[in-house]
Each structure stands twice: as structure tokens, then as C-alpha cells.
C-alpha positions as CSV (number, residue, x, y, z in Angstrom):
1,X,17.2,8.8,-25.6
2,X,13.4,8.4,-25.5
3,X,11.0,11.4,-25.3
4,X,8.5,11.3,-22.2
5,X,4.9,11.7,-23.3
6,X,2.7,11.9,-20.6
7,X,-1.3,12.6,-20.7
8,X,-3.1,15.1,-19.0
9,X,-4.8,12.9,-16.6
10,X,-1.3,11.1,-15.5
11,X,0.5,14.6,-15.4
12,X,-2.2,15.6,-12.9
13,X,-1.5,12.5,-10.8
14,X,2.2,13.2,-10.9
15,X,1.8,16.7,-10.2
16,X,-0.6,16.0,-7.0
17,X,2.3,13.4,-5.6
18,X,4.0,14.5,-2.4
19,X,7.5,16.6,-3.2
20,X,9.7,13.7,-2.7
21,X,7.9,10.8,-4.4
22,X,7.3,13.2,-7.1
23,X,11.2,14.0,-7.6
24,X,11.9,10.2,-7.4
25,X,9.3,9.6,-10.1
26,X,10.8,12.3,-12.5
27,X,14.6,10.7,-11.9
28,X,13.1,7.3,-12.6
29,X,11.6,8.3,-15.6
30,X,14.6,10.3,-16.9
31,X,16.1,7.2,-16.2
32,X,13.9,4.9,-18.0
33,X,14.2,7.5,-21.0
34,X,17.8,6.8,-21.4
35,X,17.6,3.2,-21.1
36,X,13.9,2.1,-21.3
37,X,14.4,-2.0,-21.2
38,X,17.4,-1.9,-18.6
39,X,15.2,0.3,-15.9
40,X,11.8,-1.3,-16.3
41,X,10.4,-4.6,-15.9
42,X,7.9,-6.6,-18.2
43,X,4.2,-5.8,-17.7
44,X,2.7,-9.5,-18.0
45,X,4.3,-11.0,-21.4
46,X,7.8,-9.8,-22.2
47,X,7.1,-8.3,-25.5
48,X,9.7,-5.3,-24.8
49,X,6.7,-2.9,-25.4
50,X,4.4,-2.6,-22.6
51,X,6.6,-2.2,-19.3
52,X,6.3,-1.6,-15.6
53,X,8.6,1.0,-13.6
54,X,8.7,0.6,-9.9
55,X,10.3,3.0,-7.7
56,X,9.7,2.6,-3.9
57,X,5.8,3.1,-3.3
58,X,5.1,4.4,-7.0
59,X,4.4,2.1,-10.1
60,X,4.2,3.4,-13.4
61,X,2.8,1.5,-16.6
62,X,4.6,2.6,-19.7
63,X,4.3,1.9,-23.3
64,X,7.8,2.1,-25.3
65,X,7.1,3.3,-29.0
66,X,10.7,1.9,-30.2
67,X,10.1,3.0,-33.8
68,X,9.3,6.8,-32.4
69,X,11.7,6.5,-29.6
70,X,8.9,7.9,-27.3
71,X,8.0,6.6,-23.7
72,X,4.3,7.0,-23.0
73,X,3.1,6.9,-19.4
74,X,-0.1,5.0,-19.3
75,X,-0.8,4.7,-15.6
76,X,0.9,6.1,-12.3
77,X,-0.2,4.2,-8.9
78,X,0.7,5.8,-5.5
79,X,0.9,3.3,-2.9
80,X,2.2,5.8,-0.2
């Protein structure tokens, strides 16, 4: 299980989402913490570190710290 890390800027974006997308994002990130490579897609070249998580109208760029078992949210885009 990976620990989730989210800076203040991305946390503010997450908090500002409407209820339904915010809840969907929370569940998707929980799934990604449990299985980061199985629930995400490569971000550009597949290096197993920079990944994207797509859930409906939300795109999240994440960094996987495999040695520290942390999942860092680098950016959240809401398309809704």
C-alpha cells in the first residue's frame, strides 16, 4: 500500500471539485494507492514512475516513489 501525498495547491483543487467528482477522485486515488501500476497509465514514456490516473472527467498526474512507497499528486485537471 502506497501513502498518498498531495501538496496544498492540489489539495485546494481537489477540495474545490463538486461533490460527485471529488468523491470519485478519492476512491480512484485509494485504488491507486493499493495498486498504483494496475490502476494508472503511463505519462508519456512508460518509466513506471510518472503516471496518469483518469476517472471520467478528471485527469491526475502522479509520481510513484517506489522506494518510499508514496504516491505524489503532481496535478489535477477537472474537465467537467
